[in-house]
C-alpha positions in Angstrom: 158.1 55.6 188.5 156.8 56.9 185.1 153.6 58.9 185.7 153.2 59.7 182.0 150.1 58.1 180.7 150.3 56.1 177.5 148.4 57.8 174.7 145.7 55.7 173.1 146.3 54.6 169.4 144.7 56.9 166.8 141.2 56.0 165.8 140.7 54.9 162.2 138.7 57.4 160.2 136.3 54.6 159.2 135.1 54.4 162.8 134.7 58.1 163.4 131.8 60.5 162.9 132.8 63.0 160.2 133.7 66.3 161.9 131.2 69.1 161.3 131.6 72.8 161.1 129.4 75.6 162.6 127.2 77.1 160.0 125.8 80.6 159.8 122.0 80.8 160.1 121.7 82.1 156.5 124.2 79.7 155.0 121.5 78.1 152.9 121.2 81.2 150.8 124.9 80.9 149.9 124.3 77.3 148.9 121.3 78.3 146.7 123.5 80.9 145.0 126.3 78.4 144.4 123.7 75.8 143.2 122.2 78.3 140.7 125.7 79.0 139.3 126.1 75.2 138.8 122.7 75.0 137.1 123.6 77.8 134.7 127.0 76.1 133.9 125.4 72.7 133.3 122.0 73.5 131.6 122.0 70.4 129.3 122.6 67.7 132.0 120.4 69.5 134.5 117.4 69.7 132.1 117.7 66.1 131.0 117.9 64.9 134.6 115.2 67.2 135.8 112.8 66.0 133.0 113.5 62.4 134.1 112.5 63.4 137.7 109.4 65.0 136.3 108.4 61.9 134.4 108.9 59.7 137.5 106.9 62.0 139.7 104.1 62.2 137.2 103.9 58.4 136.9 103.9 57.9 140.7 101.2 60.6 141.0 99.1 58.9 138.3 99.6 55.4 139.9 98.7 56.7 143.3 95.5 58.3 142.0 94.5 55.1 140.2 95.2 52.8 143.2 94.0 54.9 146.1 92.4 58.1 144.9 92.9 61.4 146.6 94.2 60.1 149.9 97.0 58.0 148.4 97.9 60.7 145.9 98.2 63.2 148.8 100.3 60.8 150.8 102.5 60.2 147.8 103.0 63.9 147.2 103.8 64.5 150.9 106.1 61.5 150.8 108.1 63.0 147.9 110.5 64.6 150.4 111.7 61.1 151.4 112.7 60.0 147.9 113.7 63.3 146.4 117.3 63.2 147.7 117.7 59.8 146.0 116.3 61.1 142.7 119.0 63.8 142.9 121.8 61.4 143.7 123.4 61.5 140.2 123.4 65.3 140.1 126.0 65.5 142.9 128.6 64.4 140.4 127.8 67.4 138.2 128.7 69.8 141.0 131.9 67.8 141.7 132.9 68.0 138.0 132.3 71.8 138.0 134.4 72.1 141.2 137.2 70.3 139.3 136.9 72.7 136.4 135.4 70.2 134.0 132.5 70.5 131.7 129.8 68.0 132.9 128.3 65.6 130.5 125.5 63.1 131.0 127.6 60.0 130.3 130.2 61.0 132.9 127.4 61.7 135.4 125.7 58.3 134.9 129.1 56.6 135.2 129.7 58.3 138.5 126.5 56.8 139.9 127.9 53.3 139.5 130.8 53.6 141.9 128.8 54.2 145.1 125.9 52.1 143.8 126.2 49.5 146.7 125.8 52.2 149.4 123.1 53.9 147.4 121.1 50.7 147.2 121.3 50.1 150.9 120.1 53.7 151.5 117.4 53.2 149.0 116.0 50.3 150.9 116.0 52.3 154.2 114.2 55.2 152.6 111.8 52.9 150.9 110.8 51.4 154.3 110.4 55.0 155.7 108.3 55.9 152.7 106.0 52.9 153.0 105.6 53.6 156.8 104.6 57.1 155.9 102.1 55.9 153.3 100.6 53.5 155.8 100.5 56.4 158.4 98.7 58.5 155.8 96.1 55.8 155.3 95.6 55.5 159.1 94.9 59.3 159.3 92.3 58.7 156.6 90.7 56.1 158.8 90.3 58.5 161.7 89.5 61.6 159.5 87.7 60.2 156.5 87.3 62.5 153.5 84.6 60.6 151.6 84.1 60.6 147.9 83.4 64.4 147.6 85.4 66.0 150.5 84.7 69.5 151.7 87.5 71.9 152.1 87.3 72.0 155.9 87.7 68.2 155.9 90.6 68.4 153.5 92.3 71.1 155.7 91.9 68.9 158.8 93.4 65.9 157.0 96.3 68.1 155.8 97.0 69.5 159.2 96.9 66.1 160.9 98.8 64.4 158.1 101.4 67.1 158.0 102.0 66.7 161.8 102.5 63.0 161.4 104.5 63.4 158.3 106.8 66.0 159.8 108.2 63.3 162.2 109.1 61.0 159.3 110.3 63.9 157.2 112.5 65.3 160.0 114.2 62.0 160.5 114.6 61.5 156.7 116.0 65.0 156.2 118.5 64.8 159.0 119.7 61.4 157.8 120.0 62.2 154.1 120.8 65.9 153.7 124.6 65.4 153.9 125.0 61.7 153.8 124.0 61.2 150.1 126.4 63.7 148.6 129.1 62.3 150.9 128.4 58.7 149.7 128.6 60.0 146.1 132.0 61.6 146.7 133.8 59.7 149.4 134.7 56.1 150.2 132.5 55.9 153.4 130.0 53.4 154.8 126.3 54.2 155.0 126.2 54.1 158.8 129.0 56.6 159.2 127.5 58.9 156.6 124.0 58.9 158.1 125.2 59.4 161.7 127.5 62.2 160.5 124.7 63.9 158.7 122.4 63.7 161.7 125.2 65.1 164.0 125.8 68.0 161.6 122.0 68.8 161.5 121.7 68.7 165.3 124.7 71.0 165.8 123.4 73.5 163.3 119.6 73.6 164.1 118.8 77.2 163.0 120.7 76.9 159.7 119.2 73.5 158.9 115.7 74.5 159.8 116.0 77.3 157.3 117.4 75.0 154.7 114.6 72.5 155.3 112.0 75.3 155.0 113.5 76.5 151.7 113.5 72.9 150.3 109.8 72.6 151.2 108.9 75.9 149.8 110.7 75.3 146.5 109.3 71.8 146.2 105.8 73.2 146.8 106.4 75.6 143.9 107.2 72.5 141.8 104.0 70.8 142.8 101.9 73.9 142.1 103.2 74.0 138.6 101.9 70.5 138.0 105.4 69.1 138.5 106.9 71.1 135.6 108.9 73.3 138.0 110.7 70.3 139.4 112.6 70.1 136.1 114.6 73.1 137.3 114.1 72.9 141.1 115.4 69.4 141.7 118.8 70.0 140.0 119.0 73.4 141.7 118.4 71.9 145.1 120.8 69.0 144.4 123.6 71.3 143.5 122.9 73.5 146.5 122.9 70.4 148.7 126.3 69.5 147.4 127.7 72.9 148.4 126.0 72.6 151.8 127.7 69.2 152.3 131.1 70.7 151.5 130.5 73.6 153.9 129.1 71.5 156.8 131.5 68.5 156.9 135.2 68.1 156.9 135.7 64.9 155.0 139.5 65.3 154.3 140.3 62.1 156.2 138.2 59.9 154.0 139.3 58.7 150.6 137.9 60.2 147.4 135.9 58.0 145.2 137.7 58.0 141.9 136.2 59.4 138.7 137.6 59.4 135.2 140.4 61.9 134.8 139.8 63.1 138.4 142.5 63.7 140.9 140.7 66.0 143.4 137.4 66.5 145.2 
């Protein structure tokens, strides 16, 4: 009698969670250094893209102020963390081009966005729902903690504390789902569900490192806001490039096919 158990067939990569690596707690600083190098090597594309993000952010802030005043403006600013990864989607191609030893250009960068556009649109809809839920939650906080037409600082502080506590739940889920999934979708032939689950898995398995990374993102984004959005022209490309290097450090995507780019034969 043969006691040898039959081995199960190999699992197709398309059904697997992408394997993650163990990250050092301070890995985020390495990503920022690598991202800054990419920024210096692609100043032209970075500034054009960063200026576009600044214009979009300024328009959204103006629209929020016109439609809902201080409360909606504050909710929109706090909700920026939900949509910022999508705004940086095209920049992941810049770091990829630099990794391939190429000189990035805007035309190539915009062309690279088209290939994963289907997955990006699905993810956009998901984040849009999360953002709208957050905006509604912000308005509900206003109902219970009204600021009035000329709010005092103690009322504003209370609103910020309560709103931040509520927003941290939405932001935490959004961060875990997008931090590695978007650069993966921009680089590999992978479905949205696998990318999102893999990103969340990598975050949960590297909590100290990812908590530091999330804190650095918040701090740098705050600097951008405190400069009336002008700082975002540099900060968004920098964070996008750093996120790309974080994705490469955190996930082993070697089993997934590379999305083709013009004159590209490696990731």
